N, C-alpha and C positions, 0 to 999 in steps of 0.2 A: 400116504397124501401129505399129510401133516409135518411129517420129518422132511420131506423135500421141500415143503414149503418154508420151513424153520431154516433149512441150510440156504435157500436161494436168499432169504431175507439177511442172514448173516453175511453171505458173500456181498450183498447190496451195501450194508452197512461198513462191511471193511472197505470195499471199493469207494465209498464216498469219502470214509477217513482218509484213504490214500489219496484222493484227488484234493481234499482240502488241505492235507500236510504239504503236499506237492506245489500246492499254490502259495502256501505261506513261505514255504522254503524259497521258491523262485522269487517271491515278493522281497523276502528278506535281503536275497543275494542282489537284487536291484537296488535296493536301498543301500547297500553296503558298497556297492560299485559307485553309486551317485556320491556318496559320503568321500570315497577316495578320490573322485575326480574333483570334487569341491575343494578338498584338503590340497590337492596339487595345484589348483588354479590360484590359491591364495598367496 
């Protein structure tokens, strides 16, 4: 039982890390796109 619990916890933590890094990545990409648009407008 404990082993299963540890595995599930590990998967949850990995999943959270994935979600956070994906959000950061898309956020950075959005910022990058806005920077490019801003530079082209000037």
